[in-house]
N, C-alpha and C positions, 0 to 999 in steps of 0.2 A: 587330362593330358594335353588338350589344345593350347593351354597357356604355355606349357613347357616347350611344345613344338614351335610355337610362335617366337619364343625367345631364342631358340636355337637358330631359326631361320634368319632372324635379325642379326645374330652374332656371326653367322658364316659369311655375311657380306664383307668383302675385304676392306681393311682399314689401312690408311696411310700412317702407320705408327711403327716406329722402329726404336729399338733400345740403343742408346749411345753408351757403349762400354768404355769406362775410364778406370784406370788403376794407376795411381802415381807411385809405382813401386820404388822409385829412387828415394822416397822419403820413408818407406816402410822399414821397420827394424823388428828383430825377434823379441827383444825385451827392453824395457826402459826402467828408469828409477821411479818408484812409486811416489805419489804425492806426499804421503806421510814421511817417507825417507827424505824427500826433498825438504820438507819443513824442518826435520831434525837437523839437517845440514845448515839451515838458516838460524839455528838456535831459537826456534819458536817454542814456547812452553808446551810441554807434553801433557796430554790429557791423562789423568790418573784415575784408577779405580774402575776401568771399563772392561767388562767381560759380558758379551751379549751375543745373541744369535743374529747372524747376518750383518755384522758390524760394517765391513767394508764392501763396497760395491763399485766396480769399475774405477778403482783408485780414488773414489770420492768417500766422504764421510756421510753415510746415510745409515742411521742407527735405528734399531728396534730390538726389543728383547729385555731380559732381566739384567739389572745392574748388580755387580758383586756386593758393594758396600751399602747400597741403598735398595729399598724395596720400591720398585717402580719400573718405568720403561724409559729408555733414552729416546728423545725425540730428535735432537739435533746437536751437532758439534760445530763450533766456530773457533778457528785458530788465527790469531793476529800476531804481529811482531812482538808485542810486549805482554799480551795477555791472551789466554784461551778460555773458552766457555763450554760447559756441558749443560744442555737443557734437558731436564727429565720431569716426568709427571709422577706424582705420588699423592695418594689420598684425594684424588680429584682436583688437585692443584698443580701448577707448574713451579719448578724451582730451577735456579741457575747456579751452578758451581763455577767459581773463578780459579784460575791457575796462573801463577807468576813465577819467574825465575828467582832463585834465592839471592836477591841483592840486598835484602834487609836482614836484621837480626832474626834469630831462630824463633823468638816469641811472636814477632810481628808476622812472620811467614806462617806460623801455625794458626794464628788468628784469622789470617786472610784465607787460607786454604780450607778452613772449617766453616767459613761463613756461607750461608745460603740466602740468596735473595729470592723472595717469592715473586713469581711471574703471574700474569693474569690468566684466569681460566675463563675462556669465552664459551658461548653456547655451542655445544656439539650434539650431534644426533647419534644414537646408538647404531643406526643403520647407515651412517655416513651420508645422509642427505644434506647435512649442513656442517660437515667436518672440515677442518682447515685443508686447503690445497697444499700448503707448505708452511714450515715453521723454521725459524732461525734466530740468530742473535747478532746485533750490530756491534760495532767496535766499542761503544760506550756501555754495553751490557744490557740493552733493551731487547726484550723478546719481540720478534717479528712474527706475525700470524696473518696469513693471507687466505681470505675466503673468496667466493666467486664474485661478490659485488663490492667488497670492502676489505680493508686490511687494518691491523692494529700495530702500534708501537706501545707495548705494555697495555695500558688502558685507554690510550688515545686512538680514536677511531677515525679512519679516512675512507672516502669512497673512491672506487676505481672508475675511470672514464668509460669503460666498456666491460661487460661481463667477462670474467675469466673462465677458461675451460681447464687450464692447468697452469701451475706456477712454479717458479724456480728462484733460488737465491744464489747470487754470484759468489765466487771465490775471490781470493786475493789477499794475502796476509799483510800486504802493505796498504791496502785500501779498504774502505768500509763496504759492507754488504749492500748490494742493490737488488731490488725486486724486478724480476723479469717474468712476464706471463704471456700466455697465448690467449687472445681474445676470441669471442665467438665469431668474429669476422675472419679468423685464421691469420691475422697479423700478430706480430709479437710486440709487446709494449715494455719499454725499458724505462726504469725509474731514473730520472735526472733531477736531482735535488727534490723539490716538492711536486714535480710534474711527471707525467708519463708521455713519452714520445713513441710513435708507432713506426714499425718497419715491416715491409713485406719481404719474406725470405722464400716464398714459393710454396707455402702450404695451401692446401685446398680442403674442401669438406671431407674428402676420403683419406686425408693424411692422418698418421698417428699424431697424437697430441700429448701423450704422457711418456716420460722417460726418454725424450728425444732431444733435449737441450742440455748443454753444460756451459757455464759462463765463467770467464776469468777476467778480472780487471787488470789492465796493464798500466794505464795512467789515468788521471782524472778525466781525460777526454777520449780514451781508447779502450775498448773492451773487445775480447775475442769470444766468439760463440761457436761451439761445435754442435752440429745439428744433423739429425737423421731425418731426411725428407722423403716421404712416400709421395711421389708425383702421380704415378699410375702403376698398373700391373707390370709395365716393362721398364720403368725408370724409377729406381730408388737410390738415393744419394747419401753419401756422407760428405758433408761440406764444413769448411771453416769460414766464418764471416769475421772480417775486421770491421768493427763498427766505430765510426768517429762521431763524436758529439761536437757540434758547432760551438765556437767560442761564446756565442750568444745564448747557448743552451736551449735553442728553439727548434732544431731539427737534427736528423741523423743522416749520415751517408754510410754506405757499406760496400765492401768488396767481397765476392764469394770465390773461394778456392775449393774446387771439387776434388776430394781425395779418392773417391771411389763412386762409380755409378754402374749399375747393371740391373738385370731382371731378378737377380738373387737378392732378396730383401733382408738377409740375415747378416750381411757383412758389416753394416754400419749401426747395428742395434746398440742401444744403451751407451751413447758416447760420453766421453770424459775429456776435459781439457785443463791444462795449466801451463804457465810460462816458467821455464827454467832459464833465467838470465836471458840469453839471446835466442832461445829455441822455443818453439811452440810444441808442446807434447800433447798428443791425442791418442786415446785408446778407445776400443769398443769391446763389447762382450756379448757372445751368444753361447748359452750353455757354458761349457768349459773352454770354449775357443775365444782367445783374445787376439786382437790385432793392434799394432802400435805404429805410430808415426812420429818422427822428429823433423820439424820443418824450421829451418833457420828463418828468423824474422825478416832478414834481408832478402830471402827468396820467396816470400809470400807474394802471390800475384793473382790477379783476376783471371778466372777461367773464361775463355771466350766462346767455347762450344755452346750451341743452343740445343736445349732438350725439347722433346715433345712433352708439353705439360698438360695435354688434354686430360680431363678427369675421366675416370671410369664411369661409363653410363650404367654398367651392370656389375654387381659384385655378389655372386650367388654361389652357394655350395649346396647341392641337392644330393642326398645319399640314401642308399637302401642296404640293409644288412640282414643276414639270416644266420641262425645258429641252431644247433641241436644239442643242448647241454645235458650233462649228467647231473641230476638233481637229487637232493636229499632234504627231508623235512623231519624235524623233531617236534613232536606235539604231545602235550600231556596236561593233566590236571592234578594238582598236588594238594595234600592236606593243608589246612590253614596254618597250623603251628609247627609243621615239620616238612621235610622234603620227600615224604613218602607219597608215591603215586596213588591216587584214588581212581584214576582212569587215564588211558593213553591211546594214541593212534600210531600205527606204523603203516608206511605207504610203500606199495610196489608200483612204481611209475613207469609208464611207457615213454617213448621218446616224445619230447614236447617241442614243437617248432616255435621259435621266437622270431618274429619279424619286426623290424624297427625302421621307421622313416624319420629322416631329419632334414629340416629346411632352414636355411639362414641366408641373409644377405640383404642387398639394397638394390632398388631400381631408381635411377635418377635421384640418389641420396635419400630415398624413402624406403624404409624397411618393407620387405615383401614377406608376407606370411602365407604359407600354403598348408592346408590340413587335409589329410586323407581320412575319411570316415567309412565305417562298414557297419551296416545294421543287420542284426540277426532276429528273426521272427520267432516268437514263442509258439507253443503247441496250440494255444487257444485262439490264435489269430486267424483271420480269414485265409482260407487255403488258396484263394486267387492271388494272394501276395506272397506265395510260398518261397520265392527266390530272394536270396540275400541281395542287398543293394549296396553298391560301392559308388562313392562320389569323391570328387576332388574339389575342394573349396579354396578360393584365393581371395586375398584382400590386401589393400594398400592402406597404410596409415602410420600414425606416430611420427609424422614428418618433423625432423629437427630434434627429436628426443634423444637420438643416439648420434654422437659426433665421432669423427675420425674412424679409428679401427674398432669402435664399439658397435655392437649390433644385437640382433634378436635371433634366438634359435628356438624353433619349435620341434619337439620330439613326440612321436606317437609310437607306442609299442603295442603290438597285438600278439598275444601268447595263448596257446592252447595247452592244456595239461589233462592227462587222464591216467587211469590205473585202478588199483584196488586199495581201499582203506581197511585195514584190519584193526578193529577197535575193541576196547574193553571199557565199559562204563559200570555204573553201580548195579545195573540190572542184567547185563548180558555181554557176551563176546560174540562178534559176528564179522562178516566181510561185506563191504559195500563197494559196488562198482560205480565209478563216476567219470564224467568228462566235464571239465570246467574251463572257463576262459578268464584271462586277466587283461584288462585295459589300463594303459598308463599314458598320461599326457603331461608334458613338461614344457614350461616357458622359462627361458634362461636369458639373462643379459650376458653377452660375451664381451670380454675386455681385450685390449691389445695384448699380443704375445701369448694367447692361448688359454687364459683362465676364464672362468665363468661362475656365475651364481644365479640361482633361480628357484622356482617352485615346481614341485612334482606332485601330481594327484593320480592315484590309482584306485581301482576297485576290482575285487575278485571274489569268487565263491569257491570254497573248498571244504569238504567234510572234516569236522574236528570234534574233539571231546571238550566240553566246557565243565568247569567246576561251578557249583552253586552253593553259596554260604549264607548262614544267618547268625544271629546273636547266640543261638543254641547249637553247640557243637554236634550233637547227635543228629541234627537235621541235614548236615552237609551231604551233597550228592554230586555224582558225575553223570552227565547226560551227553550222548552222542547226537550231534546236530549235522545232518547230511547236507544242509543248505546254508551253512554259516556264511554270511557276507561280511567282508572287511573293506573299509575305505581308509586310505592314508593320505596325509598332506605333509610333505616334508620340504625343508630348505636344503638345497643341494649345492655343493661347491666342487669344482672339478678343474682339471688341467688336461687339455685335449690336444695331442700332437697334430691331429687332423685339422682342427680349427686353425692352429698355428701355420701349418704347411700351406693350406689353401690361400692364406694371405701373404706369407713372406717367402715361400719357396716357389721355384718354377719347375724345372725338371730334376728329379732326384729320387733316390732310393735309399732308405735308411731304416734302422730299427727304432722302436719307440716303446715307451712305458707310460700309459695313461692311468689316472686315478680319479675316483669320484667318491665323496663322502656326504652323508646327509643325516638329518634327524628331524623328528617332528612328532605328530600325534596320529593315532589311528582310532577308528571307531568300528566296533563290530555290531552286527544286527542278528539277533537270535531268530531263527525261523519260527513260524507259528506252531509247528508240530512240537518243537522242543520247548517252546514257551508253555504250551498246554500241559506237557508232561511235568514241567516244573511247578505249575500252578496246582496240579493235582497232588503233588508231593507236599508242597508247603501250604497250600490253601491261602495264598496271599499273592500280592503283585510285586513286580520288579521295582527296585529303586531307580529313580530317574538319574541319568547322567553317569551311572556307574560303569558303562560299557565303553569308556574312553581311556586309552593308555598311551604310553610313549613307545616310539619305534626308532630304530637307527639302522643305517645300511652303509655298505662300503663295497667298492669294486676296484679291481686292478685288471689292466689289459696290456699284454706284452705281445709284440709282433713285429711285422715288417710292413712298410708302406712304400708304394711306388706311385709316382705322380708324373704326368706328362702333359705339357701345355704347348700351345702353338703361338709363336710370335706373330705370324702373318694373320692370325685370327684374334689378335689382341688378348691373348691369355686364355682362350677357350681350351679346356682340357678335361682329362679324366684322371681318376685315382682309384687304386685298389689297395685294400688292407687285408692281410691275413694275420689273425691273432689268436691267442689263447686267453680266455677271460675267466676271472674268478669273481663271484658275487656272493654276498651274504646279507641277510636282513633278519633283525631280531624284533619280535613283538614282546615287549616287556609286560610282565604280569600286572594287569590293572588293579589287582587286589593289594598291591604293595603300599597303597596310600593308607591302608589300615594297619597300624603296627600291632595292636592288640585286638582280641576278639570283641572285647566290650565296646570298641569304637564302632563296630558294625551297627547299622540302624536297626532298631527293634521293629518287628512287625513287617519287615521287608526282607527279600533275599537279594543277594548280590551275585551276578554272574561274573566269572573270571576266565580270561583267555590268555594263553601264552603259546608262542610258536617261534621256531627258528628255521629259516629257509636258507639253503646255500646251493649253489650250482657252479659248475665249471665245465669248460669245453671249448672247442674251436669255433671260430666265427669268420665269416667272409663279408666284406663290405665293399660296395662299389659306389662311385660318386661321379657327378658331373659338375665341372667348375666353369663359371662364366667370368 
């Protein structure tokens, strides 16, 4: 606890930091013409054969999902005055479809619309370590693919002047696409012919870097950029930049018009911009809430107010939760060739307390990792060390690995479970009283706007009935193992409202629905007593590697969250969550790898394990925000 107390002491020192609240309501409207409707009014060719999941986002064309007439996934859409393009991937290659207005004879139109130009397939990673940052199509029909250090026009490769952390492609049906990216120095880089010119728009190492820009080309020398800028905990802005390219194409100048600024960071999320004749159209989206602005070009002006742009020194979220769930476990052993039970266990469980610690954040742009550990001594240890030991461990590291709103979250779960196991195996039916613990450790990379992906490792001991099988059917047996140990390693993906609120919200109360899904492998270890019983029955040894199977889990959490922060203490605050949680985990039968009995190895026996756990119940969570 000394580390946490020291951080609190440092943070309660008053800061000279104030939020500058701005809202240009005279430009805000309730609804505006969508960009696709605007293009229709300009007689721009319509994209055909598109039916996909998540097609439109914030009035932009950002596509993913299945295509109706093609098997594959739409990657990008580009719409110009005379021609439109759809870029999709199929059979590990990219293809581009063209669309033109019917100004030629029917046969020529049919040939044109059915033509597919193959694009380039560049090296990508299954786990997105080297996947493109953005893809698009220029006016001449070349595929644009931007990576972190280089970009392609079809098969022509070019290097970027500085490493990119996120990338965007500009709109503008009258003008060609431009690449705009955010560099590792937090400046933006705008493509001007064959060069990239840099511009500082006020981003810092704590700022969001993904889904924060939208770019529209007005003339060959003027572009407009809508930007969501996370300056610090108290100042988050939605701004429009008018960027002018010098006639010599050697430098950029810009003016910033701030549409909205406050400590509520949801108002300007996911910006979108385009120009409708003499008006600048801007929209933002947070969940189902949209905001719209119409700004006459003649009224665009530089905002003169100065913001406190000091970076957050601390960005931490420490939480503790406790629950007493209602638990059920289904566990049995079945015959090899049928669903008939040869053994089973039913459980009468007492209340099992579940305690969970979660730590995430950064100190001076360096991720902070805190771990709480608890050691339990076994019966044969020295009685002079009979007390359990609790420790808090802290470390600093991975500097520069996580940028912007990305971070690292560590979760530790400590769970006790006890009760009676009423079992039936091949030799007896009996009742076994038990008390066991489960430990779980998770490391997750958190992304902007609340999503995360990571690894989770857990280990537990719970009495179970195992099936043991051989090449010979009459030898199958079910054995109760009172000390069966399981270990799991899963990949987890989640969306957490608490993670979102701690970064983007200030003072608020709202309902939430969180989810978490995962899958991976498990390994079980048969106790020595059960192994000896099996060896006596079979008179042979266990097959190596046969005690590994697949597992899957999922959870939902619905409830209410209340969060309160202090502006005078630069965002120091607390939060409380009350929720009702549902959780389920399945351990699939590791015997399923053998389709027929003759596939079992001769001269060895195979142990098999299956179990399904589920629980539900109320939970309370409290947290401290820095």
